[in-house]
Legacy VTK file of the C-alpha trace (Angstrom):
# vtk DataFile Version 3.0
C-alpha trace
ASCII
DATASET POLYDATA
POINTS 606 float
-11.477 -3.354 8.270
-10.403 -3.705 11.478
-8.591 -6.788 12.640
-9.413 -6.628 16.291
-12.296 -8.022 18.724
-15.583 -7.552 17.921
-17.246 -4.140 18.863
-19.139 -4.368 22.047
-22.431 -2.251 22.725
-22.589 1.303 23.804
-24.419 3.172 25.755
-27.856 4.553 24.589
-26.308 7.964 24.394
-23.330 6.953 22.093
-25.142 4.625 19.599
-25.220 5.491 16.009
-28.535 6.517 14.698
-30.572 4.731 12.016
-30.732 6.532 8.364
-33.838 6.450 6.410
-32.103 6.215 3.266
-30.192 2.926 4.083
-33.859 1.097 3.418
-33.307 1.574 -0.177
-29.793 1.426 -0.588
-29.303 -1.813 1.839
-32.662 -2.997 2.143
-32.712 -2.930 5.793
-35.247 -1.006 7.947
-34.832 -0.083 12.004
-35.741 -3.014 14.164
-38.906 -3.017 16.062
-37.364 -2.590 19.540
-35.167 0.069 17.986
-31.967 -1.924 18.336
-30.041 -2.324 15.554
-31.523 -2.937 12.232
-33.653 -5.571 10.263
-32.324 -6.989 6.666
-35.273 -6.955 4.686
-34.162 -9.729 2.381
-33.111 -12.700 4.907
-34.806 -11.366 7.912
-31.185 -10.978 10.064
-31.315 -9.017 13.025
-28.021 -6.639 12.518
-26.854 -5.631 16.182
-24.721 -2.967 14.586
-25.960 0.377 12.895
-22.626 1.350 11.564
-23.182 2.003 7.859
-20.191 -0.026 6.988
-21.429 -3.001 8.859
-24.709 -2.714 6.935
-22.884 -2.006 3.796
-20.586 -5.497 4.463
-23.738 -7.603 5.061
-25.419 -6.259 2.027
-22.583 -6.775 -0.222
-21.705 -10.398 1.046
-25.218 -11.782 0.865
-27.578 -9.778 -1.235
-25.543 -7.964 -3.866
-27.658 -9.556 -6.682
-30.351 -7.286 -5.978
-28.239 -4.432 -7.191
-29.849 -5.056 -10.593
-32.967 -3.257 -9.419
-31.179 -0.062 -9.484
-33.552 2.668 -11.009
-35.606 4.602 -8.364
-38.774 3.841 -8.997
-37.654 -0.172 -9.445
-35.555 0.169 -6.237
-38.652 1.504 -4.233
-41.302 -1.237 -5.429
-38.705 -3.816 -4.386
-38.429 -2.722 -0.756
-42.176 -2.654 -0.901
-42.495 -6.241 -2.117
-39.619 -7.250 0.594
-41.721 -5.434 3.214
-44.537 -7.535 2.285
-42.742 -10.765 2.584
-42.621 -10.968 -1.392
-39.111 -12.112 -2.328
-38.339 -12.014 -5.897
-36.781 -15.108 -7.470
-33.284 -14.713 -8.442
-33.209 -15.816 -12.086
-30.578 -18.312 -13.033
-27.627 -16.641 -15.131
-28.054 -17.550 -18.838
-25.349 -19.482 -20.788
-24.279 -15.735 -22.119
-24.296 -14.824 -18.722
-21.718 -16.921 -17.763
-19.423 -16.998 -20.320
-19.191 -13.473 -19.550
-18.453 -13.818 -16.353
-15.883 -16.630 -16.942
-13.800 -14.048 -19.680
-14.261 -11.298 -16.896
-12.423 -13.619 -14.435
-9.946 -15.010 -16.920
-8.817 -11.394 -17.938
-8.648 -10.077 -14.242
-6.642 -13.419 -13.532
-4.047 -12.595 -16.376
-3.561 -9.106 -14.858
-3.423 -9.928 -11.623
-0.452 -12.654 -12.653
1.021 -9.978 -14.841
0.311 -12.447 -18.082
-0.392 -10.963 -21.447
-3.615 -10.624 -23.086
-2.667 -12.962 -25.619
-2.343 -15.857 -23.126
-5.915 -16.103 -22.889
-6.196 -18.335 -26.156
-3.603 -20.615 -24.237
-5.914 -21.153 -21.119
-8.522 -22.051 -23.687
-7.196 -24.527 -25.377
-5.793 -26.171 -22.005
-9.500 -26.010 -20.935
-10.793 -27.590 -23.940
-8.502 -30.571 -23.597
-8.973 -31.110 -20.066
-13.005 -30.782 -20.672
-12.877 -33.190 -23.576
-11.133 -35.904 -21.837
-13.085 -35.283 -18.125
-16.583 -33.385 -18.933
-17.153 -33.787 -22.828
-20.794 -32.992 -22.388
-19.815 -29.615 -20.830
-17.765 -28.519 -23.684
-19.785 -26.337 -25.321
-19.451 -23.767 -22.671
-16.188 -22.654 -24.015
-17.885 -21.591 -27.513
-19.087 -18.552 -25.850
-15.874 -17.333 -24.361
-13.966 -14.921 -26.543
-10.456 -14.962 -25.460
-8.899 -12.718 -28.144
-6.535 -10.129 -26.704
-8.711 -7.566 -28.056
-11.626 -9.105 -25.712
-8.968 -9.309 -22.973
-7.856 -5.908 -22.727
-11.230 -4.739 -23.283
-12.449 -6.678 -20.159
-9.231 -5.299 -17.870
-10.523 -1.804 -18.789
-13.887 -2.551 -17.800
-12.936 -3.993 -14.572
-10.841 -0.781 -13.892
-13.899 1.447 -14.517
-15.736 -0.485 -12.376
-13.211 -0.369 -9.360
-12.830 3.342 -9.958
-16.904 4.056 -9.929
-16.805 1.971 -6.209
-13.946 4.420 -5.338
-15.604 7.692 -6.085
-18.916 6.332 -4.485
-16.707 5.544 -1.242
-14.909 8.938 -1.746
-17.960 11.118 -1.179
-18.118 9.760 2.208
-14.437 10.693 2.909
-14.357 13.365 5.614
-10.331 13.551 5.120
-7.675 12.541 2.818
-4.721 12.073 2.015
-2.484 11.505 -0.993
1.047 9.438 -1.890
2.979 10.177 -4.640
5.391 7.546 -5.985
7.352 8.286 -8.511
10.468 5.746 -9.111
10.887 4.634 -12.315
10.844 0.917 -12.411
8.967 0.151 -16.069
11.321 0.260 -19.199
11.873 3.472 -20.348
8.963 4.800 -19.323
8.617 6.857 -15.534
5.316 7.081 -14.248
3.774 8.771 -10.935
1.393 6.449 -8.910
-1.159 8.705 -7.023
-2.563 6.549 -4.122
-5.397 7.831 -1.796
-6.051 7.179 1.722
-9.585 8.552 2.597
-11.319 8.160 6.393
-15.346 8.720 6.633
-17.055 9.620 9.911
-17.178 6.390 10.713
-13.062 6.133 10.726
-13.106 3.475 7.874
-9.851 3.831 6.144
-9.905 2.963 2.157
-6.502 3.159 0.700
-6.787 2.797 -3.034
-4.887 3.463 -6.540
-6.552 7.496 -7.704
-4.637 7.509 -10.807
-1.480 7.190 -13.002
0.310 10.165 -14.580
2.775 9.727 -17.450
5.636 11.956 -16.647
6.826 11.764 -20.427
3.758 13.593 -21.318
3.533 15.859 -18.102
7.020 16.704 -17.601
6.780 20.237 -15.828
5.463 20.786 -12.081
2.460 22.921 -13.387
1.048 20.059 -15.928
1.762 17.801 -13.326
-0.283 19.201 -10.790
-2.755 20.002 -13.108
-3.193 16.489 -13.853
-3.486 15.821 -10.409
-5.889 18.215 -9.703
-7.958 16.876 -12.082
-8.111 13.517 -10.805
-8.951 14.701 -7.026
-11.827 16.625 -8.257
-12.799 13.487 -10.519
-13.276 12.104 -7.357
-15.597 14.818 -6.119
-13.119 15.798 -3.667
-11.179 19.457 -3.077
-7.580 20.087 -1.892
-8.692 21.918 0.820
-9.975 18.445 2.281
-6.395 17.018 1.894
-4.692 16.392 5.295
-1.270 14.663 4.484
1.245 14.277 1.502
3.656 11.326 1.303
6.036 11.363 -1.281
9.330 9.915 -2.485
12.493 12.346 -1.824
13.216 13.216 -5.541
13.986 16.795 -6.408
10.528 16.826 -8.692
8.711 16.240 -5.414
10.407 17.829 -2.705
12.716 21.018 -4.507
12.898 23.844 -2.489
10.660 26.162 -4.611
9.910 24.570 -7.560
9.054 20.901 -6.280
5.376 19.678 -6.269
5.014 19.796 -3.053
5.445 23.166 -2.697
2.747 23.663 -5.453
0.299 21.357 -3.327
0.564 22.996 -0.379
-0.071 26.457 -1.752
-3.220 24.972 -3.234
-4.130 23.144 -0.358
-4.160 26.190 2.082
-7.638 26.614 4.039
-8.384 28.682 7.108
-10.386 25.528 8.492
-8.085 22.984 8.246
-4.252 21.980 9.049
-1.138 23.176 6.544
-0.722 19.851 4.809
1.477 17.447 6.445
4.179 16.388 4.067
6.530 13.529 4.958
9.034 11.194 2.325
10.219 8.509 3.911
7.744 5.294 3.648
8.015 4.823 0.272
10.454 1.924 -0.555
12.672 3.077 2.605
15.363 0.599 2.309
15.595 1.279 -1.426
15.759 5.233 -0.767
18.323 5.097 2.300
20.796 2.648 0.853
21.988 5.691 -1.259
23.026 7.665 1.439
24.862 4.308 3.044
26.217 2.684 0.066
29.725 4.274 0.809
31.934 2.361 -1.936
29.583 1.672 -4.751
29.084 -1.894 -3.210
25.687 -2.684 -4.896
27.341 -1.790 -8.766
29.624 -4.169 -8.030
27.233 -6.956 -6.753
24.823 -5.940 -9.546
27.964 -7.099 -11.565
28.557 -10.506 -9.989
24.865 -11.490 -10.310
24.333 -10.502 -13.928
27.283 -13.024 -14.569
25.747 -15.915 -12.128
22.686 -15.276 -14.264
24.668 -16.155 -17.738
27.371 -18.262 -16.576
26.799 -19.967 -13.232
23.170 -21.019 -13.688
23.829 -24.812 -13.056
25.788 -24.356 -9.473
23.396 -25.748 -6.793
25.197 -22.808 -4.499
23.428 -20.426 -6.260
19.833 -21.897 -6.752
18.309 -19.997 -3.869
20.017 -16.612 -5.068
18.252 -17.350 -8.639
14.787 -18.249 -7.386
14.852 -15.026 -5.377
15.818 -12.746 -8.073
13.397 -14.291 -10.858
10.547 -14.269 -8.506
11.699 -10.431 -8.149
12.274 -9.385 -11.565
11.733 -12.014 -14.108
13.994 -14.201 -15.657
15.894 -11.680 -18.147
17.763 -9.053 -16.343
16.793 -5.426 -16.088
19.691 -3.236 -14.787
17.585 -0.811 -13.237
14.900 -3.439 -11.435
17.992 -5.708 -10.644
19.785 -2.734 -8.757
16.894 -1.967 -7.070
16.248 -5.747 -5.858
19.476 -5.499 -4.485
19.112 -2.821 -2.306
16.615 -4.683 -0.310
18.563 -5.576 3.141
17.394 -9.223 3.174
19.053 -9.558 -0.478
22.297 -8.306 0.174
22.637 -10.644 3.427
22.189 -13.421 1.251
24.664 -12.562 -0.926
27.124 -12.014 1.761
26.590 -15.280 3.264
27.382 -16.381 -0.267
30.792 -14.645 -0.662
33.078 -17.095 -0.277
31.174 -19.384 -3.138
30.812 -16.206 -5.338
34.679 -15.614 -4.913
35.608 -19.286 -6.107
32.767 -18.869 -8.915
34.604 -15.625 -10.072
38.004 -17.156 -9.912
36.480 -20.193 -11.859
35.405 -17.791 -14.872
38.229 -15.615 -14.840
36.403 -12.330 -13.500
38.167 -9.711 -11.746
38.378 -10.578 -7.763
40.164 -7.966 -6.602
37.394 -6.658 -4.209
37.925 -9.823 -1.824
41.714 -8.657 -0.845
40.729 -5.079 -0.595
40.674 -4.453 3.168
38.465 -1.278 2.589
35.578 -3.021 0.679
35.284 -5.711 2.351
34.484 -3.330 5.282
32.137 -0.953 3.620
30.507 -4.604 2.171
30.230 -5.682 6.084
28.454 -2.131 7.339
26.389 -1.899 4.503
24.839 -5.544 4.970
24.397 -4.390 8.684
22.542 -0.719 7.965
20.326 -2.226 5.465
19.242 -5.378 7.368
18.386 -2.735 10.391
16.554 -0.734 7.764
14.628 -4.008 6.721
13.660 -4.524 9.981
12.108 -1.102 10.017
10.346 -1.437 6.959
8.800 -4.749 8.025
7.226 -2.876 11.277
5.960 -0.124 9.031
4.056 -3.024 6.833
1.803 -3.805 9.136
-1.600 -3.419 7.867
-4.630 -1.129 9.308
-2.363 0.766 11.765
-2.206 4.622 12.004
0.463 6.838 11.282
0.793 7.603 15.470
2.182 3.960 15.510
4.178 4.383 12.588
5.886 7.381 13.786
6.673 5.662 17.192
8.358 3.172 15.262
10.186 6.278 13.281
11.425 7.704 16.674
12.134 4.116 18.063
14.683 3.702 14.907
16.514 7.223 15.611
16.965 6.390 18.874
18.550 3.242 17.533
20.807 5.190 15.126
22.244 7.377 17.912
23.070 3.858 19.742
25.085 2.572 16.581
26.800 5.802 16.245
27.772 5.664 19.798
29.027 1.877 19.620
30.964 2.653 16.359
32.826 5.573 18.058
33.650 2.992 20.877
34.541 0.148 18.094
31.689 -1.764 19.529
30.224 -4.379 16.714
27.653 -5.617 18.876
24.727 -4.571 16.554
26.818 -5.321 13.398
26.939 -8.453 13.144
28.404 -8.555 9.437
30.969 -6.355 9.904
32.047 -8.110 12.847
32.576 -10.941 11.194
34.551 -9.427 8.423
36.692 -7.861 11.185
37.572 -11.127 12.211
38.249 -12.622 9.393
40.769 -9.703 8.470
42.269 -10.360 12.197
43.141 -13.950 11.086
44.515 -12.894 7.457
46.570 -9.884 8.727
49.032 -11.209 10.908
50.538 -7.664 12.039
48.893 -5.116 14.219
47.800 -2.967 11.613
44.390 -0.982 11.986
41.510 -2.742 10.509
38.986 0.198 9.610
38.510 3.492 10.535
35.078 4.037 12.943
34.965 7.801 11.524
34.415 6.768 7.943
31.337 4.913 9.182
30.319 7.357 11.787
29.899 9.639 9.162
27.506 7.683 7.128
25.124 7.092 10.209
24.920 10.646 10.783
24.097 10.989 7.562
21.009 8.423 7.704
20.085 10.481 11.013
20.098 13.856 9.343
17.438 12.077 6.638
15.470 10.886 8.728
15.238 13.929 10.470
14.583 15.736 7.300
11.650 13.137 6.100
9.719 13.181 9.141
10.156 16.997 9.913
6.376 17.257 9.530
4.970 14.438 11.668
7.148 15.976 14.513
5.297 19.359 14.181
2.008 17.479 14.603
3.544 15.351 17.072
0.879 16.288 20.157
-1.757 15.640 17.609
-0.648 12.184 17.155
-0.143 11.624 20.702
-3.753 13.171 21.890
-5.277 10.571 19.074
-3.134 7.477 20.428
-3.376 8.163 24.051
-6.393 10.825 24.775
-6.877 9.219 28.241
-3.404 10.136 29.442
-2.727 13.533 27.603
-2.795 16.510 29.874
-5.403 19.145 28.832
-2.956 21.626 29.323
-0.937 20.319 26.892
-3.455 20.100 24.087
-4.707 23.041 21.781
-6.956 25.169 23.130
-10.055 23.985 20.870
-9.693 20.780 22.394
-9.346 21.100 26.302
-12.956 21.473 27.041
-13.665 18.314 24.910
-10.469 16.475 26.031
-11.438 17.010 30.001
-15.317 15.822 29.366
-13.777 12.535 27.673
-11.309 11.645 30.253
-14.066 12.121 33.085
-16.525 9.791 30.927
-15.782 6.159 32.498
-18.029 4.388 30.167
-15.943 6.068 27.508
-12.640 4.964 29.093
-13.692 0.803 29.252
-14.514 1.174 25.789
-11.078 2.600 25.194
-9.499 0.054 26.723
-11.720 -2.890 25.179
-11.229 -1.359 21.179
-8.846 -0.225 18.956
-8.494 3.435 18.180
-10.549 3.024 14.731
-13.440 1.392 16.891
-13.015 3.799 19.650
-13.326 6.836 17.786
-15.701 5.406 14.932
-18.623 5.040 17.922
-17.483 8.639 19.492
-20.600 11.054 19.127
-19.831 13.831 16.564
-22.063 16.062 18.313
-20.608 15.439 21.778
-16.684 15.722 20.834
-16.979 17.350 17.117
-13.173 18.638 17.557
-11.665 15.568 19.063
-13.548 13.384 16.269
-11.971 15.600 13.649
-8.227 15.622 14.904
-8.982 11.679 14.721
-10.375 11.956 11.047
-7.340 13.610 10.062
-4.667 11.662 11.765
-6.233 8.242 10.575
-5.705 9.753 7.079
-2.176 9.824 7.117
-0.403 7.190 5.175
1.030 4.782 7.831
3.021 2.903 5.673
4.111 1.685 2.002
2.162 -1.188 1.651
-0.129 -0.171 -1.488
2.861 1.383 -3.083
5.071 -1.983 -2.314
1.997 -3.852 -3.764
2.306 -1.818 -6.970
6.505 -2.012 -6.660
6.490 -6.053 -6.086
3.755 -6.209 -9.366
6.032 -4.335 -11.728
9.224 -5.707 -10.882
7.777 -9.361 -11.076
6.046 -8.215 -14.617
8.618 -5.931 -16.193
8.859 -7.668 -19.242
5.306 -7.720 -19.980
4.509 -4.441 -18.776
7.365 -3.046 -20.981
5.209 -3.933 -23.961
3.424 -0.983 -25.839
0.363 -0.237 -23.730
-1.734 2.805 -23.463
-1.892 4.514 -20.097
-5.503 4.057 -19.759
-4.454 0.004 -19.708
-1.438 0.611 -17.559
-3.380 1.969 -14.672
-6.173 -0.841 -14.941
-3.346 -3.402 -14.354
-2.044 -0.951 -11.391
-5.446 -0.540 -10.226
-6.519 -4.235 -10.282
-3.016 -5.487 -8.864
-3.487 -2.981 -5.537
-7.108 -2.899 -4.472
-8.743 -4.361 -1.909
-11.952 -4.273 -3.579
-13.858 -6.899 -5.451
-15.336 -6.071 -8.877
-18.889 -5.791 -9.399
-19.642 -8.781 -11.351
-23.035 -8.720 -11.865
-22.748 -4.765 -12.940
-19.679 -6.302 -15.435
-21.739 -8.654 -16.990
-24.670 -6.617 -17.075
-22.589 -3.394 -19.137
-20.330 -5.914 -20.885
-21.843 -4.794 -24.721
-21.296 -0.959 -23.770
-18.209 0.501 -25.466
LINES 1 607
606 0 1 2 3 4 5 6 7 8 9 10 11 12 13 14 15 16 17 18 19 20 21 22 23 24 25 26 27 28 29 30 31 32 33 34 35 36 37 38 39 40 41 42 43 44 45 46 47 48 49 50 51 52 53 54 55 56 57 58 59 60 61 62 63 64 65 66 67 68 69 70 71 72 73 74 75 76 77 78 79 80 81 82 83 84 85 86 87 88 89 90 91 92 93 94 95 96 97 98 99 100 101 102 103 104 105 106 107 108 109 110 111 112 113 114 115 116 117 118 119 120 121 122 123 124 125 126 127 128 129 130 131 132 133 134 135 136 137 138 139 140 141 142 143 144 145 146 147 148 149 150 151 152 153 154 155 156 157 158 159 160 161 162 163 164 165 166 167 168 169 170 171 172 173 174 175 176 177 178 179 180 181 182 183 184 185 186 187 188 189 190 191 192 193 194 195 196 197 198 199 200 201 202 203 204 205 206 207 208 209 210 211 212 213 214 215 216 217 218 219 220 221 222 223 224 225 226 227 228 229 230 231 232 233 234 235 236 237 238 239 240 241 242 243 244 245 246 247 248 249 250 251 252 253 254 255 256 257 258 259 260 261 262 263 264 265 266 267 268 269 270 271 272 273 274 275 276 277 278 279 280 281 282 283 284 285 286 287 288 289 290 291 292 293 294 295 296 297 298 299 300 301 302 303 304 305 306 307 308 309 310 311 312 313 314 315 316 317 318 319 320 321 322 323 324 325 326 327 328 329 330 331 332 333 334 335 336 337 338 339 340 341 342 343 344 345 346 347 348 349 350 351 352 353 354 355 356 357 358 359 360 361 362 363 364 365 366 367 368 369 370 371 372 373 374 375 376 377 378 379 380 381 382 383 384 385 386 387 388 389 390 391 392 393 394 395 396 397 398 399 400 401 402 403 404 405 406 407 408 409 410 411 412 413 414 415 416 417 418 419 420 421 422 423 424 425 426 427 428 429 430 431 432 433 434 435 436 437 438 439 440 441 442 443 444 445 446 447 448 449 450 451 452 453 454 455 456 457 458 459 460 461 462 463 464 465 466 467 468 469 470 471 472 473 474 475 476 477 478 479 480 481 482 483 484 485 486 487 488 489 490 491 492 493 494 495 496 497 498 499 500 501 502 503 504 505 506 507 508 509 510 511 512 513 514 515 516 517 518 519 520 521 522 523 524 525 526 527 528 529 530 531 532 533 534 535 536 537 538 539 540 541 542 543 544 545 546 547 548 549 550 551 552 553 554 555 556 557 558 559 560 561 562 563 564 565 566 567 568 569 570 571 572 573 574 575 576 577 578 579 580 581 582 583 584 585 586 587 588 589 590 591 592 593 594 595 596 597 598 599 600 601 602 603 604 605
């Protein structure tokens, strides 16, 4: 999963040991020279002996051998391969091809937010095309069941397959964190999305949806806690191995005495682990922070404008970009909640700000209220909100970089807090260098107001910036508590041992004196470096690395779910069981590929 240069060979004392169980699991044996391993199927020499590399080779090239699943059957397969007798891959039957096509179609419908009933329309399109282009192949469509019931069943089967893969990988998690997103986006129902980020000994990160919880059925914090515990136990994990907890900052999550975070911290207490690190700022950063800086209900007013444009200004060319963006985010019909959330994105507000004159002319033409465009205070607030949300948007983009660690993400947070202090000082001095939209509004007002009257009150906006600073301090308080661990993880060779915890000082001095490891550290990324670090020689440092790596570093996976839901809200607002809704969420957010052969083989199971 690391998007960095290939891993170079490590010294003999730091190499990973071949495990005998890999022979049956991945059909490999230790290379005759003892350097890497040899694939029994394609006879390729795999230079790496990290399990993740061997597993990737097997899944990419030889996944078809999964059908030899039973213990004796698998052992017999290994023996045949050792002797050079390769089993022939039987060509799939017409029935199997039809089943595979049905699963692929169901997954595509789920990914695009289409209803299960649209499979019939796809079938008709294919029938028309094949009849004209490849009439001899028209019969292949007869074996594909495209009924809504069959599509729904296939979606649930794909969900079970993906979940089984997650549970298999979760067994190797050395540490994990949970992310709880309880924003209400789907119709009138409210769901809690529970994501898990786990790290194994090879420092390979797995970030997936664990479960969803219907909050209308689990209204109390106790019931919610029980549902999450059941999902964690179902994955073969214990709360004592949980390192971090990322949440939204709703009252249900962070209530001082009755919030879910307090309950989970009590359950996760263990003398051999950290106290659970909680932070609540990564999820929908722009959305949540915008409530702290929307000083004059700007978004509510703009929502009314957009609704009016969508109903009475569709044909106006100046609004086409706005409408296309709106429809791509929340569909053709307007849902007030999703529209409001969409508007709280900095990029969207910036677009509407650039169209403010066109919007004013449109409102005049339809006889709507335009008093806001003559209100000096409202216009200044609008410009200020656009600028602050633009800065928050830049931070969100930095935090969305994939496959980094919480240490790097926290650096971005600290940099932004310094930026807020600069913005506060500049506002006190009436220096609008970093407030482009606000400065544009002020310049316009100066030209319109001939007399030398006061344009804006800087104290009004300093208060807002202070409020935002306090919110950031509160959201990431626990990350500051483990700041030394984050620094140790991100820069172990420059970290002074006397500032490190006593338990790690000996190992840290040993690490810093190892020239070979220093060379490894310079040419690899952190994940690769810590993956190759000997757990026998550096058990404490590697343990710290696993814990830090398991902390959620961004809201990337939650953003996938958020985008999927807002794009397909009207399809998802139809009556759906929780099981089916969870299947759609998992398919939309996973990085894993369904096991198509397993699905085809198990297709007749209930």
